[in-house]
TORPA-4810 file (N, C-alpha, C, O; in nm, 3 decimals):
<nodes>
NODE_1_0.084_-0.122_0.000_-0.001_-0.004_0.000_0.086_0.120_0.000_0.193_0.118_0.061_X
NODE_2_0.046_0.229_-0.066_0.121_0.353_-0.078_0.149_0.414_0.053_0.066_0.407_0.143_X
NODE_3_0.265_0.475_0.066_0.295_0.551_0.187_0.247_0.697_0.174_0.277_0.765_0.075_X
NODE_4_0.174_0.742_0.273_0.115_0.874_0.266_0.188_0.974_0.351_0.207_0.950_0.470_X
NODE_5_0.229_1.082_0.296_0.293_1.191_0.372_0.191_1.303_0.402_0.136_1.364_0.310_X
NODE_6_0.168_1.325_0.522_0.071_1.428_0.566_0.147_1.557_0.604_0.207_1.564_0.711_X
NODE_7_0.143_1.656_0.517_0.206_1.784_0.546_0.112_1.862_0.638_0.010_1.914_0.595_X
NODE_8_0.149_1.870_0.767_0.055_1.907_0.869_0.072_2.050_0.922_0.180_2.086_0.968_X
NODE_9_-0.028_2.129_0.916_-0.032_2.262_0.976_-0.093_2.252_1.117_-0.086_2.147_1.179_X
NODE_10_-0.153_2.362_1.166_-0.207_2.357_1.297_-0.345_2.293_1.305_-0.403_2.261_1.201_X
NODE_11_-0.397_2.274_1.420_-0.522_2.211_1.437_-0.521_2.061_1.451_-0.415_1.999_1.434_X
NODE_12_-0.632_1.999_1.479_-0.640_1.853_1.504_-0.667_1.774_1.376_-0.648_1.652_1.377_X
NODE_13_-0.708_1.836_1.268_-0.745_1.758_1.153_-0.636_1.670_1.089_-0.664_1.557_1.049_X
NODE_14_-0.513_1.722_1.079_-0.410_1.639_1.024_-0.396_1.503_1.098_-0.391_1.397_1.036_X
NODE_15_-0.391_1.510_1.235_-0.378_1.388_1.315_-0.510_1.300_1.302_-0.504_1.177_1.298_X
NODE_16_-0.620_1.366_1.297_-0.747_1.290_1.280_-0.741_1.208_1.151_-0.771_1.088_1.149_X
NODE_17_-0.703_1.273_1.045_-0.702_1.198_0.916_-0.591_1.089_0.920_-0.610_0.978_0.870_X
NODE_18_-0.477_1.123_0.978_-0.370_1.028_0.986_-0.409_0.903_1.065_-0.382_0.791_1.021_X
NODE_19_-0.470_0.921_1.177_-0.515_0.810_1.262_-0.612_0.723_1.183_-0.603_0.601_1.188_X
NODE_20_-0.704_0.785_1.112_-0.808_0.713_1.034_-0.742_0.631_0.932_-0.778_0.515_0.915_X
NODE_21_-0.646_0.685_0.862_-0.573_0.611_0.760_-0.494_0.497_0.814_-0.493_0.388_0.756_X
NODE_22_-0.427_0.519_0.929_-0.349_0.416_0.991_-0.438_0.302_1.031_-0.399_0.186_1.017_X
NODE_23_-0.561_0.331_1.083_-0.653_0.224_1.118_-0.703_0.146_0.995_-0.759_0.037_1.007_X
NODE_24_-0.683_0.203_0.881_-0.712_0.131_0.752_-0.590_0.072_0.696_-0.588_0.034_0.579_X
NODE_25_-0.483_0.060_0.775_-0.361_-0.006_0.738_-0.270_0.069_0.632_-0.185_0.009_0.565_X
NODE_26_-0.294_0.200_0.624_-0.208_0.282_0.544_-0.081_0.314_0.621_-0.084_0.332_0.743_X
NODE_27_0.026_0.322_0.550_0.155_0.365_0.609_0.164_0.518_0.602_0.167_0.576_0.494_X
NODE_28_0.169_0.579_0.717_0.157_0.726_0.719_0.280_0.792_0.798_0.322_0.747_0.904_X
NODE_29_0.330_0.900_0.734_0.436_0.978_0.802_0.379_1.125_0.802_0.330_1.177_0.702_X
NODE_30_0.391_1.186_0.925_0.347_1.330_0.940_0.469_1.418_0.912_0.576_1.396_0.970_X
NODE_31_0.456_1.515_0.827_0.558_1.621_0.803_0.505_1.748_0.866_0.430_1.826_0.808_X
NODE_32_0.551_1.764_0.994_0.495_1.877_1.079_0.561_2.006_1.046_0.684_2.017_1.052_X
NODE_33_0.482_2.105_1.012_0.539_2.234_0.977_0.570_2.313_1.102_0.484_2.338_1.186_X
NODE_34_0.696_2.350_1.112_0.745_2.418_1.232_0.675_2.547_1.254_0.650_2.624_1.161_X
NODE_35_0.640_2.573_1.386_0.569_2.692_1.422_0.423_2.687_1.397_0.351_2.782_1.431_X
NODE_36_0.374_2.577_1.337_0.229_2.557_1.317_0.177_2.429_1.380_0.087_2.432_1.463_X
NODE_37_0.234_2.316_1.339_0.192_2.187_1.397_0.256_2.172_1.534_0.373_2.207_1.553_X
NODE_38_0.181_2.121_1.629_0.232_2.095_1.763_0.299_1.953_1.759_0.232_1.850_1.759_X
NODE_39_0.428_1.956_1.758_0.511_1.835_1.736_0.485_1.730_1.844_0.496_1.610_1.821_X
NODE_40_0.449_1.782_1.967_0.425_1.690_2.078_0.306_1.593_2.057_0.302_1.484_2.113_X
NODE_41_0.211_1.639_1.974_0.097_1.555_1.947_0.125_1.442_1.853_0.043_1.352_1.839_X
NODE_42_0.243_1.445_1.786_0.275_1.344_1.689_0.387_1.249_1.739_0.441_1.170_1.661_X
NODE_43_0.419_1.256_1.867_0.530_1.179_1.915_0.515_1.027_1.906_0.614_0.954_1.901_X
NODE_44_0.392_0.981_1.903_0.363_0.841_1.898_0.351_0.793_1.760_0.319_0.676_1.738_X
NODE_45_0.376_0.879_1.661_0.363_0.840_1.523_0.495_0.882_1.445_0.569_0.970_1.488_X
NODE_46_0.517_0.813_1.327_0.630_0.854_1.249_0.609_0.999_1.205_0.504_1.035_1.151_X
NODE_47_0.712_1.079_1.230_0.698_1.222_1.197_0.837_1.285_1.175_0.939_1.237_1.224_X
NODE_48_0.834_1.392_1.099_0.955_1.474_1.080_0.912_1.615_1.073_0.804_1.646_1.024_X
NODE_49_0.996_1.702_1.123_0.963_1.846_1.126_1.016_1.911_1.003_1.128_1.883_0.961_X
NODE_50_0.934_2.001_0.942_0.979_2.071_0.820_0.958_2.221_0.838_0.884_2.261_0.927_X
NODE_51_1.019_2.302_0.759_0.999_2.440_0.756_0.967_2.493_0.617_1.020_2.447_0.515_X
NODE_52_0.876_2.592_0.616_0.837_2.655_0.486_0.943_2.754_0.437_0.910_2.868_0.402_X
NODE_53_1.066_2.714_0.435_1.170_2.801_0.393_1.254_2.746_0.282_1.333_2.819_0.221_X
NODE_54_1.237_2.616_0.253_1.305_2.554_0.144_1.226_2.434_0.094_1.219_2.332_0.162_X
NODE_55_1.168_2.443_-0.023_1.096_2.332_-0.079_1.192_2.221_-0.126_1.149_2.106_-0.138_X
NODE_56_1.312_2.249_-0.151_1.408_2.139_-0.186_1.427_2.042_-0.065_1.432_1.920_-0.082_X
NODE_57_1.437_2.100_0.054_1.452_2.015_0.170_1.325_1.929_0.192_1.333_1.811_0.227_X
NODE_58_1.210_1.992_0.170_1.091_1.915_0.183_1.078_1.803_0.092_1.037_1.694_0.129_X
NODE_59_1.115_1.831_-0.039_1.115_1.725_-0.139_1.216_1.617_-0.102_1.188_1.499_-0.121_X
NODE_60_1.330_1.652_-0.050_1.431_1.553_-0.009_1.380_1.461_0.100_1.399_1.339_0.094_X
NODE_61_1.314_1.519_0.199_1.259_1.441_0.311_1.146_1.353_0.261_1.137_1.239_0.306_X
NODE_62_1.063_1.397_0.173_0.957_1.309_0.114_1.016_1.191_0.044_0.962_1.080_0.054_X
NODE_63_1.127_1.212_-0.027_1.194_1.099_-0.093_1.258_1.006_0.006_1.246_0.884_-0.008_X
NODE_64_1.326_1.061_0.109_1.386_0.978_0.208_1.290_0.890_0.283_1.324_0.778_0.322_X
NODE_65_1.171_0.939_0.304_1.069_0.868_0.374_0.988_0.774_0.282_0.895_0.706_0.325_X
NODE_66_1.027_0.773_0.153_0.964_0.689_0.054_0.815_0.718_0.040_0.735_0.626_0.026_X
NODE_67_0.778_0.842_0.044_0.637_0.882_0.026_0.601_0.879_-0.119_0.679_0.922_-0.203_X
NODE_68_0.483_0.827_-0.148_0.436_0.821_-0.283_0.324_0.926_-0.311_0.310_0.978_-0.422_X
NODE_69_0.244_0.955_-0.204_0.139_1.051_-0.219_0.133_1.142_-0.092_0.174_1.103_0.018_X
NODE_70_0.081_1.263_-0.114_0.081_1.359_0.001_-0.065_1.410_0.024_-0.153_1.407_-0.062_X
NODE_71_-0.080_1.458_0.150_-0.201_1.533_0.187_-0.150_1.659_0.252_-0.059_1.654_0.336_X
NODE_72_-0.207_1.770_0.215_-0.177_1.900_0.277_-0.299_1.944_0.356_-0.405_1.968_0.299_X
NODE_73_-0.286_1.955_0.489_-0.402_1.988_0.570_-0.356_2.056_0.697_-0.247_2.030_0.746_X
NODE_74_-0.441_2.144_0.750_-0.409_2.223_0.865_-0.376_2.367_0.833_-0.330_2.398_0.723_X
NODE_75_-0.398_2.452_0.925_-0.384_2.597_0.903_-0.237_2.642_0.908_-0.158_2.595_0.990_X
NODE_76_-0.205_2.733_0.818_-0.071_2.799_0.817_-0.095_2.946_0.769_-0.199_2.978_0.711_X
NODE_77_-0.002_3.027_0.794_0.003_3.162_0.734_0.106_3.171_0.628_0.208_3.102_0.637_X
NODE_78_0.086_3.252_0.529_0.188_3.262_0.423_0.318_3.315_0.469_0.323_3.419_0.534_X
NODE_79_0.430_3.243_0.435_0.560_3.288_0.481_0.600_3.419_0.407_0.562_3.444_0.292_X
NODE_80_0.676_3.496_0.478_0.734_3.618_0.412_0.834_3.579_0.301_0.908_3.482_0.315_X
NODE_81_0.834_3.653_0.198_0.934_3.627_0.090_1.076_3.641_0.142_1.168_3.580_0.087_X
NODE_82_1.096_3.718_0.246_1.226_3.741_0.304_1.272_3.617_0.383_1.391_3.607_0.415_X
NODE_83_1.186_3.526_0.415_1.220_3.412_0.497_1.250_3.290_0.409_1.292_3.187_0.462_X
NODE_84_1.231_3.299_0.278_1.246_3.185_0.189_1.392_3.167_0.142_1.458_3.261_0.097_X
NODE_85_1.436_3.042_0.155_1.569_3.009_0.101_1.555_2.979_-0.046_1.487_2.885_-0.087_X
NODE_86_1.622_3.064_-0.126_1.600_3.062_-0.273_1.687_2.948_-0.335_1.786_2.975_-0.403_X
NODE_87_1.651_2.830_-0.312_1.712_2.716_-0.384_1.638_2.698_-0.516_1.541_2.769_-0.542_X
NODE_88_1.682_2.604_-0.597_1.628_2.592_-0.728_1.482_2.547_-0.726_1.404_2.596_-0.807_X
NODE_89_1.441_2.456_-0.637_1.307_2.412_-0.633_1.213_2.524_-0.584_1.101_2.539_-0.632_X
NODE_90_1.262_2.599_-0.492_1.177_2.712_-0.443_1.163_2.822_-0.547_1.057_2.882_-0.560_X
NODE_91_1.271_2.848_-0.622_1.262_2.951_-0.727_1.159_2.916_-0.841_1.099_3.004_-0.903_X
NODE_92_1.144_2.784_-0.863_1.047_2.740_-0.963_0.906_2.763_-0.916_0.815_2.772_-0.998_X
NODE_93_0.884_2.774_-0.784_0.754_2.799_-0.731_0.732_2.954_-0.706_0.620_3.005_-0.717_X
NODE_94_0.842_3.023_-0.674_0.826_3.171_-0.641_0.756_3.249_-0.751_0.673_3.335_-0.721_X
NODE_95_0.787_3.223_-0.875_0.732_3.299_-0.988_0.578_3.295_-0.991_0.514_3.392_-1.030_X
NODE_96_0.523_3.184_-0.951_0.379_3.170_-0.945_0.321_3.206_-0.811_0.210_3.257_-0.803_X
NODE_97_0.397_3.180_-0.706_0.343_3.188_-0.572_0.348_3.327_-0.515_0.248_3.377_-0.463_X
NODE_98_0.461_3.391_-0.524_0.483_3.521_-0.456_0.471_3.642_-0.546_0.434_3.749_-0.499_X
NODE_99_0.500_3.629_-0.672_0.506_3.748_-0.755_0.370_3.800_-0.796_0.359_3.908_-0.854_X
NODE_100_0.267_3.724_-0.767_0.130_3.776_-0.797_0.043_3.749_-0.674_0.064_3.657_-0.596_X
NODE_101_-0.059_3.839_-0.664_-0.152_3.820_-0.550_-0.259_3.720_-0.601_-0.323_3.735_-0.705_X
NODE_102_-0.270_3.615_-0.516_-0.362_3.508_-0.549_-0.440_3.470_-0.422_-0.391_3.487_-0.310_X
NODE_103_-0.561_3.418_-0.442_-0.640_3.368_-0.331_-0.592_3.232_-0.282_-0.506_3.167_-0.341_X
NODE_104_-0.651_3.194_-0.168_-0.608_3.066_-0.110_-0.623_2.950_-0.202_-0.534_2.865_-0.209_X
NODE_105_-0.735_2.941_-0.273_-0.763_2.825_-0.358_-0.661_2.822_-0.471_-0.614_2.713_-0.505_X
NODE_106_-0.625_2.932_-0.529_-0.528_2.935_-0.637_-0.385_2.894_-0.584_-0.310_2.820_-0.648_X
NODE_107_-0.356_2.946_-0.468_-0.222_2.914_-0.409_-0.213_2.766_-0.379_-0.108_2.705_-0.399_X
NODE_108_-0.321_2.707_-0.333_-0.323_2.566_-0.298_-0.305_2.482_-0.427_-0.234_2.382_-0.430_X
NODE_109_-0.375_2.529_-0.533_-0.360_2.459_-0.659_-0.222_2.467_-0.718_-0.172_2.370_-0.775_X
NODE_110_-0.156_2.586_-0.704_-0.019_2.605_-0.752_0.079_2.510_-0.679_0.162_2.442_-0.738_X
NODE_111_0.062_2.511_-0.547_0.153_2.421_-0.469_0.120_2.274_-0.492_0.211_2.191_-0.494_X
NODE_112_-0.005_2.240_-0.510_-0.036_2.101_-0.546_0.025_2.058_-0.678_0.077_1.948_-0.691_X
NODE_113_0.018_2.148_-0.776_0.079_2.119_-0.908_0.231_2.106_-0.900_0.293_2.026_-0.971_X
NODE_114_0.289_2.187_-0.812_0.432_2.183_-0.793_0.475_2.047_-0.742_0.569_1.987_-0.795_X
NODE_115_0.407_1.997_-0.638_0.443_1.866_-0.583_0.411_1.754_-0.682_0.480_1.652_-0.686_X
NODE_116_0.308_1.773_-0.759_0.272_1.668_-0.862_0.382_1.660_-0.963_0.422_1.549_-1.000_X
NODE_117_0.435_1.773_-1.011_0.544_1.769_-1.108_0.666_1.706_-1.053_0.746_1.650_-1.128_X
NODE_118_0.683_1.712_-0.919_0.800_1.654_-0.855_0.779_1.506_-0.819_0.864_1.440_-0.758_X
NODE_119_0.664_1.459_-0.858_0.643_1.310_-0.830_0.565_1.279_-0.705_0.569_1.166_-0.658_X
NODE_120_0.492_1.378_-0.647_0.420_1.359_-0.525_0.275_1.406_-0.541_0.239_1.516_-0.497_X
NODE_121_0.192_1.323_-0.602_0.051_1.364_-0.624_-0.026_1.367_-0.493_0.014_1.306_-0.394_X
NODE_122_-0.140_1.441_-0.495_-0.227_1.442_-0.375_-0.301_1.319_-0.358_-0.347_1.261_-0.456_X
NODE_123_-0.316_1.275_-0.236_-0.398_1.160_-0.200_-0.537_1.205_-0.162_-0.551_1.295_-0.079_X
NODE_124_-0.640_1.147_-0.221_-0.776_1.186_-0.194_-0.829_1.128_-0.061_-0.899_1.026_-0.057_X
NODE_125_-0.791_1.198_0.045_-0.829_1.150_0.177_-0.979_1.149_0.203_-1.031_1.065_0.276_X
NODE_126_-1.049_1.247_0.139_-1.197_1.252_0.160_-1.264_1.129_0.108_-1.358_1.078_0.167_X
NODE_127_-1.213_1.081_-0.006_-1.274_0.962_-0.064_-1.246_0.836_0.024_-1.325_0.743_0.033_X
NODE_128_-1.125_0.841_0.089_-1.089_0.722_0.166_-1.120_0.729_0.317_-1.098_0.633_0.390_X
NODE_129_-1.172_0.844_0.361_-1.206_0.864_0.498_-1.349_0.908_0.514_-1.379_0.999_0.591_X
NODE_130_-1.437_0.843_0.442_-1.572_0.887_0.442_-1.641_0.881_0.580_-1.738_0.952_0.607_X
NODE_131_-1.585_0.793_0.666_-1.641_0.777_0.799_-1.611_0.897_0.889_-1.660_0.904_1.002_X
NODE_132_-1.530_0.993_0.839_-1.504_1.116_0.917_-1.615_1.220_0.889_-1.619_1.324_0.956_X
NODE_133_-1.699_1.196_0.798_-1.801_1.291_0.761_-1.940_1.243_0.811_-1.968_1.123_0.819_X
NODE_134_-2.022_1.338_0.844_-2.158_1.300_0.889_-2.242_1.260_0.769_-2.226_1.317_0.661_X
NODE_135_-2.328_1.168_0.787_-2.421_1.120_0.687_-2.568_1.167_0.721_-2.664_1.138_0.649_X
NODE_136_-2.577_1.238_0.831_-2.714_1.285_0.874_-2.738_1.427_0.818_-2.648_1.509_0.804_X
NODE_137_-2.867_1.450_0.786_-2.906_1.583_0.734_-2.911_1.682_0.849_-2.879_1.799_0.832_X
NODE_138_-2.950_1.634_0.963_-2.960_1.725_1.084_-2.900_1.656_1.202_-2.940_1.545_1.236_X
NODE_139_-2.804_1.720_1.267_-2.732_1.661_1.379_-2.782_1.709_1.515_-2.747_1.652_1.619_X
NODE_140_-2.866_1.814_1.515_-2.911_1.866_1.645_-3.052_1.825_1.670_-3.122_1.780_1.579_X
NODE_141_-3.098_1.842_1.801_-3.232_1.812_1.833_-3.330_1.910_1.775_-3.445_1.877_1.748_X
NODE_142_-3.281_2.036_1.757_-3.364_2.144_1.703_-3.335_2.150_1.550_-3.222_2.175_1.508_X
NODE_143_-3.438_2.127_1.472_-3.417_2.132_1.334_-3.420_2.280_1.279_-3.490_2.366_1.333_X
NODE_144_-3.341_2.307_1.171_-3.344_2.446_1.124_-3.478_2.486_1.068_-3.550_2.401_1.016_X
NODE_145_-3.513_2.606_1.078_-3.641_2.660_1.032_-3.635_2.666_0.880_-3.530_2.651_0.818_X
NODE_146_-3.757_2.690_0.819_-3.759_2.706_0.671_-3.687_2.828_0.627_-3.637_2.834_0.515_X
NODE_147_-3.681_2.929_0.716_-3.606_3.052_0.686_-3.459_3.023_0.681_-3.389_3.072_0.592_X
NODE_148_-3.410_2.946_0.773_-3.265_2.908_0.775_-3.233_2.824_0.651_-3.128_2.843_0.590_X
NODE_149_-3.319_2.735_0.614_-3.293_2.645_0.497_-3.290_2.729_0.371_-3.205_2.709_0.284_X
NODE_150_-3.386_2.824_0.363_-3.388_2.912_0.245_-3.264_2.998_0.238_-3.213_3.022_0.129_X
NODE_151_-3.214_3.044_0.349_-3.088_3.123_0.359_-2.973_3.033_0.316_-2.882_3.080_0.247_X
NODE_152_-2.975_2.908_0.355_-2.866_2.814_0.319_-2.868_2.795_0.168_-2.762_2.798_0.105_X
NODE_153_-2.983_2.776_0.109_-2.981_2.755_-0.038_-2.933_2.876_-0.111_-2.863_2.865_-0.212_X
NODE_154_-2.972_2.993_-0.059_-2.927_3.120_-0.120_-2.776_3.130_-0.108_-2.707_3.169_-0.202_X
NODE_155_-2.724_3.092_0.010_-2.582_3.094_0.029_-2.504_3.003_-0.070_-2.404_3.044_-0.129_X
NODE_156_-2.556_2.875_-0.086_-2.492_2.789_-0.174_-2.495_2.838_-0.322_-2.397_2.824_-0.396_X
NODE_157_-2.612_2.897_-0.362_-2.616_2.948_-0.499_-2.517_3.065_-0.516_-2.456_3.081_-0.621_X
NODE_158_-2.505_3.144_-0.411_-2.414_3.261_-0.417_-2.269_3.209_-0.426_-2.188_3.262_-0.502_X
NODE_159_-2.240_3.110_-0.349_-2.094_3.058_-0.347_-2.056_3.000_-0.482_-1.940_3.005_-0.522_X
NODE_160_-2.157_2.944_-0.554_-2.123_2.887_-0.681_-2.079_2.999_-0.780_-2.006_2.974_-0.876_X
NODE_161_-2.125_3.120_-0.754_-2.091_3.235_-0.840_-1.956_3.292_-0.790_-1.861_3.303_-0.868_X
NODE_162_-1.949_3.328_-0.659_-1.822_3.399_-0.615_-1.714_3.305_-0.588_-1.600_3.348_-0.575_X
NODE_163_-1.739_3.175_-0.579_-1.635_3.077_-0.554_-1.534_3.067_-0.665_-1.416_3.042_-0.639_X
NODE_164_-1.579_3.085_-0.790_-1.486_3.081_-0.904_-1.392_3.200_-0.907_-1.288_3.195_-0.973_X
NODE_165_-1.427_3.306_-0.836_-1.341_3.423_-0.827_-1.240_3.410_-0.712_-1.149_3.491_-0.702_X
NODE_166_-1.255_3.307_-0.624_-1.165_3.287_-0.512_-1.158_3.408_-0.425_-1.048_3.455_-0.396_X
NODE_167_-1.275_3.463_-0.381_-1.278_3.580_-0.303_-1.260_3.551_-0.152_-1.177_3.613_-0.086_X
NODE_168_-1.337_3.459_-0.101_-1.335_3.429_0.039_-1.407_3.303_0.069_-1.451_3.235_-0.024_X
NODE_169_-1.422_3.265_0.198_-1.480_3.140_0.240_-1.608_3.154_0.313_-1.672_3.054_0.344_X
NODE_170_-1.651_3.284_0.345_-1.769_3.295_0.435_-1.864_3.393_0.373_-1.823_3.477_0.293_X
NODE_171_-1.991_3.383_0.409_-2.094_3.471_0.365_-2.200_3.481_0.476_-2.225_3.386_0.550_X
NODE_172_-2.262_3.604_0.485_-2.366_3.621_0.578_-2.497_3.665_0.503_-2.495_3.756_0.421_X
NODE_173_-2.606_3.597_0.535_-2.732_3.621_0.466_-2.847_3.640_0.568_-2.853_3.570_0.669_X
NODE_174_-2.934_3.733_0.540_-3.055_3.754_0.618_-3.174_3.766_0.521_-3.171_3.846_0.428_X
NODE_175_-3.275_3.689_0.546_-3.399_3.695_0.465_-3.362_3.683_0.315_-3.417_3.753_0.231_X
NODE_176_-3.268_3.593_0.286_-3.226_3.564_0.149_-3.154_3.688_0.082_-3.140_3.694_-0.040_X
NODE_177_-3.111_3.782_0.162_-3.035_3.892_0.113_-2.887_3.878_0.164_-2.862_3.850_0.281_X
NODE_178_-2.795_3.896_0.073_-2.654_3.878_0.113_-2.611_4.006_0.185_-2.610_4.114_0.125_X
NODE_179_-2.575_3.996_0.311_-2.530_4.113_0.380_-2.382_4.136_0.367_-2.335_4.249_0.383_X
NODE_180_-2.305_4.030_0.339_-2.165_4.046_0.323_-2.098_3.915_0.277_-2.142_3.804_0.308_X
NODE_181_-1.992_3.934_0.202_-1.903_3.817_0.154_-1.765_3.847_0.203_-1.716_3.959_0.187_X
NODE_182_-1.700_3.748_0.264_-1.565_3.758_0.313_-1.469_3.788_0.199_-1.477_3.730_0.092_X
NODE_183_-1.380_3.879_0.225_-1.264_3.902_0.130_-1.135_3.895_0.212_-1.112_3.801_0.288_X
NODE_184_-1.054_3.996_0.193_-0.921_3.989_0.260_-0.926_4.009_0.407_-0.830_3.977_0.478_X
NODE_185_-1.037_4.065_0.457_-1.047_4.099_0.601_-1.059_3.979_0.688_-1.018_3.982_0.804_X
NODE_186_-1.114_3.872_0.636_-1.129_3.752_0.722_-1.269_3.737_0.781_-1.349_3.831_0.774_X
NODE_187_-1.300_3.625_0.835_-1.435_3.597_0.875_-1.473_3.685_0.997_-1.585_3.736_0.999_X
NODE_188_-1.389_3.703_1.093_-1.425_3.786_1.212_-1.462_3.924_1.178_-1.560_3.977_1.231_X
NODE_189_-1.382_3.987_1.086_-1.414_4.126_1.046_-1.537_4.126_0.961_-1.611_4.224_0.966_X
NODE_190_-1.565_4.024_0.883_-1.690_4.020_0.807_-1.810_4.026_0.901_-1.906_4.099_0.877_X
NODE_191_-1.801_3.947_1.009_-1.915_3.948_1.106_-1.934_4.081_1.170_-2.047_4.128_1.186_X
NODE_192_-1.821_4.144_1.208_-1.833_4.272_1.269_-1.889_4.382_1.170_-1.966_4.470_1.206_X
NODE_193_-1.844_4.366_1.046_-1.890_4.464_0.945_-2.037_4.446_0.918_-2.105_4.547_0.895_X
NODE_194_-2.092_4.328_0.919_-2.233_4.301_0.886_-2.326_4.328_1.006_-2.448_4.334_0.987_X
NODE_195_-2.274_4.343_1.124_-2.356_4.368_1.241_-2.443_4.490_1.221_-2.557_4.493_1.266_X
NODE_196_-2.387_4.596_1.152_-2.470_4.715_1.137_-2.567_4.702_1.019_-2.650_4.790_0.999_X
NODE_197_-2.557_4.596_0.943_-2.648_4.585_0.829_-2.768_4.501_0.856_-2.864_4.505_0.778_X
NODE_198_-2.768_4.423_0.965_-2.879_4.333_0.989_-3.009_4.414_1.024_-3.006_4.523_1.081_X
NODE_199_-3.118_4.352_0.987_-3.246_4.415_1.019_-3.315_4.351_1.135_-3.284_4.237_1.167_X
NODE_200_-3.403_4.415_1.197_-3.477_4.363_1.308_-3.566_4.248_1.262_-3.625_4.259_1.155_X
NODE_201_-3.577_4.136_1.340_-3.659_4.028_1.299_-3.592_3.944_1.192_-3.473_3.959_1.165_X
NODE_202_-3.672_3.854_1.131_-3.617_3.773_1.026_-3.516_3.678_1.075_-3.495_3.667_1.196_X
NODE_203_-3.450_3.604_0.985_-3.352_3.502_1.021_-3.219_3.534_0.955_-3.213_3.554_0.833_X
NODE_204_-3.114_3.539_1.034_-2.986_3.568_0.981_-2.892_3.445_0.994_-2.882_3.386_1.102_X
NODE_205_-2.826_3.407_0.890_-2.737_3.290_0.895_-2.603_3.324_0.831_-2.591_3.403_0.737_X
NODE_206_-2.502_3.256_0.892_-2.369_3.272_0.833_-2.322_3.129_0.784_-2.360_3.027_0.841_X
NODE_207_-2.243_3.128_0.680_-2.193_2.997_0.629_-2.050_3.012_0.595_-2.006_3.118_0.551_X
NODE_208_-1.975_2.904_0.616_-1.834_2.901_0.585_-1.806_2.775_0.505_-1.837_2.663_0.547_X
NODE_209_-1.745_2.798_0.388_-1.707_2.689_0.303_-1.559_2.664_0.312_-1.479_2.757_0.303_X
NODE_210_-1.521_2.534_0.331_-1.379_2.493_0.341_-1.353_2.386_0.239_-1.241_2.336_0.228_X
</nodes>
């Protein structure tokens, strides 16, 4: 079975996915990103610490660990261009990654293509870890109202339009009217901004797509 390298940022999701795959008899190695992944959480599993300063070193470690496919999961912040070690592999990525302003989805696609060209395709963990996802339409005792459901449908229709522009991940809707769409300010600022736009009564819902 293929060995999976999980390039791990912060949060519990990388470890959750890794444990799930290990239970399915996959060979897994965690590549913990320094200053983001909590290395102590991975001490009982095969792991190596990496830094987002040299993609050549990351590629070398992937080869040394005999990884055939990778997963990139967990939160990180974009490294400063001043922190990057400009080796050959990194330079081949710099022209697409840093020299133009791109959204998160485009950046992820660029990095995914970079690893693919180097012989490390992405592993479809969602397809292989279906038991990590809920199969229920409603998980709470209180079912959403028809207003909330209508807002949800309006949100999904809106995301199909703005998603192609890679603008943001969140949207706030009231009475099927879009109060705000997240952009560079982030979700918290979106919520603060929309506070003054909401109307009395009605149903207001926020959605986040990941």
